[in-house]
C-alpha positions in Angstrom: -47.9 -9.1 -66.8 -46.3 -6.6 -69.2 -45.3 -4.3 -66.3 -43.6 -7.2 -64.6 -41.5 -8.1 -67.7 -40.6 -4.4 -68.1 -39.2 -4.2 -64.6 -37.1 -7.3 -65.1 -35.7 -6.0 -68.4 -34.8 -2.6 -66.8 -33.0 -4.2 -63.9 -31.1 -6.5 -66.2 -29.9 -3.5 -68.3 -28.8 -1.5 -65.3 -26.9 -4.5 -63.9 -25.1 -5.0 -67.2 -24.2 -1.3 -67.6 -23.0 -1.1 -64.0 -20.5 -3.9 -64.1 -16.9 -2.8 -64.4 -15.4 -3.3 -67.8 -18.7 -3.4 -69.5 -20.1 -0.5 -71.4 -18.6 3.0 -71.1 -15.7 3.6 -68.7 -16.6 5.2 -65.4 -15.2 8.8 -65.0 -13.2 8.9 -61.8 -14.1 12.6 -61.3 -17.8 11.7 -61.2 -17.3 10.1 -57.8 -17.9 12.3 -54.7 -15.0 13.0 -52.4 -14.5 15.1 -49.3 -13.9 18.4 -51.2 -16.8 17.9 -53.6 -20.2 19.2 -52.5 -23.4 17.4 -53.3 -24.7 18.5 -56.7 -21.6 20.4 -57.7 -19.6 19.8 -60.9 -16.6 17.6 -60.7 -13.2 19.4 -60.6 -10.5 19.1 -63.2 -7.4 17.0 -62.5 -5.3 20.2 -62.8 -7.0 21.8 -59.8 -5.7 19.1 -57.4 -2.8 20.0 -55.2 0.5 18.5 -56.1 1.8 18.3 -52.4 0.4 16.3 -49.5 0.5 16.6 -45.7 3.6 14.4 -45.8 5.6 16.8 -47.8 7.5 19.3 -45.5 7.0 22.9 -46.1 10.3 24.6 -46.7 10.5 28.4 -46.2 13.6 30.1 -47.5 16.0 31.1 -44.6 18.5 33.9 -45.1 22.1 32.8 -45.1 22.9 35.5 -42.4 20.7 33.8 -39.8 22.1 30.4 -40.6 25.7 31.5 -40.1 25.0 33.5 -36.9 22.8 30.9 -35.2 24.4 29.8 -31.9 22.2 27.5 -29.7 24.5 27.6 -26.7 24.6 31.4 -26.5 20.8 31.4 -27.0 20.3 29.1 -24.0 22.7 31.0 -21.8 21.0 34.4 -22.5 17.6 32.9 -21.6 16.5 34.2 -18.2 13.4 32.0 -17.9 13.6 29.9 -14.6 12.9 26.2 -14.6 9.3 25.2 -13.7 8.9 24.8 -10.0 8.1 21.3 -8.7 5.6 20.7 -5.9 7.7 17.8 -4.5 10.3 20.3 -3.2 7.9 21.0 -0.3 8.6 19.0 2.8 5.8 18.6 5.3 6.3 19.4 8.9 7.6 16.6 11.1 5.3 17.3 14.0 1.6 18.2 14.1 1.3 21.4 16.1 -2.4 21.8 16.2 -5.2 22.9 13.9 -4.4 26.6 14.4 -0.8 26.4 13.3 -0.1 28.2 10.0 1.8 25.2 8.6 -0.5 22.2 8.3 0.7 18.8 7.1 -0.8 17.5 3.8 -3.2 14.6 3.7 -1.8 11.1 3.7 -3.0 10.7 0.1 -0.7 13.5 -1.0 2.7 12.2 -2.3 4.4 15.1 -0.4 3.1 13.7 2.9 5.4 11.8 5.3 2.6 9.3 5.7 2.1 8.7 2.0 2.0 5.0 1.0 1.9 4.1 -2.7 -0.8 1.6 -3.5 -2.8 -0.6 -3.4 -1.7 -2.0 -6.8 -3.8 -5.2 -6.3 -6.2 -6.6 -3.7 -4.6 -9.5 -1.7 -6.8 -12.6 -1.2 -6.6 -12.2 2.6 -7.9 -8.7 2.4 -10.7 -9.8 0.1 -11.7 -12.5 2.6 -11.7 -9.9 5.4 -13.9 -7.4 3.6 -16.3 -10.0 2.3 -16.6 -12.5 5.1 -14.6 -11.9 8.3 -15.7 -8.3 9.0 -19.4 -9.2 8.8 -18.9 -12.3 11.0 -17.1 -10.3 13.7 -19.8 -7.7 13.7 -22.5 -10.4 14.1 -20.5 -12.0 17.0 -19.8 -8.8 18.9 -22.8 -6.6 18.0 -24.9 -5.3 20.9 -28.2 -3.8 20.1 -29.3 -0.7 22.0 -33.0 0.2 21.5 -33.9 3.8 20.7 -33.8 6.0 23.8 -31.3 3.9 25.6 -29.0 5.7 28.0 -25.8 4.1 29.2 -25.4 4.0 33.0 -23.0 6.6 34.4 -19.5 5.3 35.1 -17.5 6.3 38.2 -14.1 7.9 38.0 -11.4 5.6 36.9 -8.7 7.3 39.0 -8.9 8.1 42.7 -9.1 11.7 43.9 -7.0 13.1 46.7 -9.2 13.5 49.8 -8.1 15.7 52.7 -7.4 19.3 53.8 -3.7 19.1 53.0 -2.8 21.9 50.7 -0.4 19.5 49.0 -3.4 17.8 47.5 -4.7 20.9 45.7 -4.2 20.8 41.9 -2.6 17.4 41.9 -3.5 14.8 39.2 -5.7 11.8 40.2 -4.1 8.8 41.8 -3.7 5.4 40.0 -5.7 2.4 41.1 -4.9 0.6 44.4 -2.3 -2.2 44.7 -1.6 -4.2 41.6 -4.8 -3.2 39.7 -4.0 -2.4 36.0 -5.7 0.6 34.4 -7.0 -1.1 31.2 -8.2 0.9 28.2 -11.9 1.5 27.8 -13.8 -1.0 25.7 -16.0 0.5 23.1 -19.1 -1.3 21.7 -18.4 -2.8 18.3 -20.4 -1.2 15.4 -20.1 -1.1 11.7 -17.8 1.9 12.1 -15.1 0.3 14.3 -14.8 -3.3 13.2 -11.4 -4.6 14.3 -8.9 -4.9 11.5 -5.1 -5.4 11.0 -3.3 -2.1 10.8 0.4 -3.2 10.6 3.0 -5.9 11.1 6.4 -5.4 12.6 9.1 -8.1 12.1 12.1 -7.7 14.5 15.2 -9.8 15.0 18.3 -9.3 17.2 21.7 -10.5 16.2 23.4 -10.5 19.5 26.4 -12.3 18.1 27.3 -9.2 16.1 28.1 -7.4 19.3 29.6 -10.3 21.2 32.0 -11.5 18.5 32.4 -8.1 17.0 31.4 -9.5 13.6 28.9 -7.5 11.4 28.3 -10.5 9.2 25.6 -11.7 11.6 23.8 -8.4 11.3 24.1 -8.5 7.5 22.6 -12.0 7.2 19.8 -11.0 9.6 19.0 -8.0 7.5 19.0 -10.0 4.3 16.7 -12.7 5.7 14.2 -10.2 7.1 14.2 -8.1 3.9 13.7 -11.3 1.8 10.7 -12.6 3.7 9.0 -9.3 4.1 9.8 -7.5 0.9 10.4 -4.2 2.8 13.5 -2.2 3.7 14.8 -2.9 7.1 15.9 -0.4 9.7 19.0 -1.0 11.9 18.9 -0.3 15.6 21.8 0.4 18.0 22.2 -0.6 21.6 21.3 2.3 23.9 23.4 1.2 26.9 26.0 -1.4 27.7 25.0 -4.7 29.4 27.9 -7.0 30.2 25.7 -10.1 30.9 24.2 -9.9 27.4 27.4 -8.8 25.6 25.9 -5.4 24.5 27.9 -2.3 24.0 26.4 1.1 23.6 26.4 2.5 20.1 26.8 -0.9 18.3 24.3 -2.1 15.7 22.5 -5.2 17.1 19.0 -5.5 15.6 17.0 -4.9 12.5 13.3 -4.1 12.1 10.9 -4.2 9.1 7.5 -2.4 9.3 4.8 -3.5 6.9 1.6 -1.7 5.9 -1.1 -2.2 3.4 -0.7 -4.7 0.6 2.7 -6.0 1.8 1.2 -6.6 5.3 -1.6 -8.9 4.0 0.8 -10.8 1.7 3.2 -11.5 4.6 0.3 -12.5 7.0 -1.2 -14.9 4.5 2.2 -16.4 3.7 2.9 -16.9 7.4 -0.4 -18.4 8.3 -0.9 -20.7 5.3 2.6 -21.7 4.3 5.0 -21.5 7.3 2.9 -22.4 10.3 1.4 -25.7 8.8 4.9 -26.9 7.9 6.4 -26.5 11.4 6.6 -30.0 13.0 4.4 -30.3 16.2 3.6 -26.6 16.1 1.1 -25.8 18.9 0.3 -22.3 17.8 0.5 -18.9 19.2 0.4 -18.7 23.1 -3.0 -17.5 24.3 -1.3 -15.2 26.8 0.4 -13.2 24.1 -0.8 -9.6 23.9 -0.3 -6.2 25.4 -4.0 -5.5 26.5 -4.5 -3.0 23.7 -5.0 -5.3 20.7 -1.5 -6.2 19.6 -0.4 -9.9 19.4 3.2 -11.0 19.4 4.7 -14.4 18.6 8.1 -15.6 17.4 9.9 -18.1 15.1 13.2 -20.0 15.8 16.0 -20.0 13.2 14.9 -23.4 11.8 11.3 -22.2 11.5 12.4 -19.0 9.8 14.1 -21.1 7.1 10.7 -22.4 6.0 9.8 -19.2 4.3 9.9 -19.8 0.6 12.2 -16.8 -0.1 14.9 -18.4 2.1 14.2 -22.0 1.3 14.5 -21.6 -2.4 17.9 -19.9 -2.0 19.1 -21.6 1.2 22.7 -21.9 0.1 23.0 -18.1 0.1 22.6 -17.9 3.8 25.1 -19.4 6.3 23.0 -21.9 8.4 24.5 -20.8 11.7 23.9 -17.2 11.0 20.2 -17.3 10.2 18.4 -15.7 13.2 15.0 -16.1 14.7 12.4 -13.3 14.7 9.6 -11.7 16.6 6.4 -10.8 14.7 4.0 -8.2 16.2 0.5 -7.9 14.6 -1.0 -4.5 15.2 -4.8 -4.3 15.2 -7.4 -1.5 15.8 -9.0 -3.6 18.6 -9.0 -2.2 22.1 -8.4 -5.5 23.9 -6.7 -8.8 23.3 -10.0 -10.7 23.0 -11.0 -8.8 19.8 -7.5 -9.0 18.4 -7.3 -12.8 19.0 -10.8 -13.3 17.5 -9.7 -11.4 14.4 -6.5 -13.5 13.9 -8.3 -16.7 14.6 -10.8 -15.9 11.8 -7.8 -15.5 9.5 -6.6 -18.9 10.4 -3.9 -18.3 13.1 -3.9 -21.1 15.8 -3.8 -20.3 19.5 -3.2 -22.7 22.4 -3.0 -22.7 26.2 -4.6 -20.4 28.7 -6.4 -17.5 27.2 -5.8 -14.2 28.9 -8.4 -11.4 28.2 
């Protein structure tokens, strides 16, 4: 009992002496700081430095150096060259084989001609393709080959020259007979070659710019295509003169915008989800559209092109009679029109009519 009372009394005394303003004043030098070692005696106030890191250190400079200092002459006398920049290198325009001493850089290098900045964000259509569409297409077109399977040999696609005529010697093979078309080879779909969209080309022709000799039609067409695509357009000239169409060689008649990457997905989703559903009695894309190698082409009339939000929100800036139509070509990595049409249908693009595969 006595030990318990002794402990309470000692704690009460320590708490009373430790309160600020009670008892003897606390010496500020008794506290530890960064420069004081543990167990060392506190330093005197006179030992502290009068300056801090904020006070600039001024060294005396002779008056002769101050009067003779000339920054312009000093920079002119300097012979050090400017640091070289790696962007001064321009990659070769044509690929001349793996043994050529000058090899083009990788497309990921900013110095490459094929460099494309991005992606800065992941579009919703691209997320849907990577998460859902790609796996569904693989499940629909996948063909399982058991281990040890050997594909049957295929015959030659082109005909050989048969005969003793010396004219046949060394000649290339002949094309198919009659109207048969030499179609590209179909490769089996695996997880390595799932069809995907590789690019979109938007093209419009302002024939009135050549007929009426008025460049305003071409300017309006370029502004409209650049507004809906968000990409810089390229102007094309007529190669030859055609009197029936009012074309003259050398005159600017058409503009083209080529889309890749993020801009391509944004334009496709805007076309499929916002423009096509608003077209009155729109049947869809013809089932016969395609070039047999996986590229699908369709078009919009001038009234349908005006449904794009970039033109509709600022419709007064475009003369109504000068807004052109356009052709849109969707480039895919598919090897036939069936795979390309299946890919675009999974993205929501409608097709109608007779399907040509």
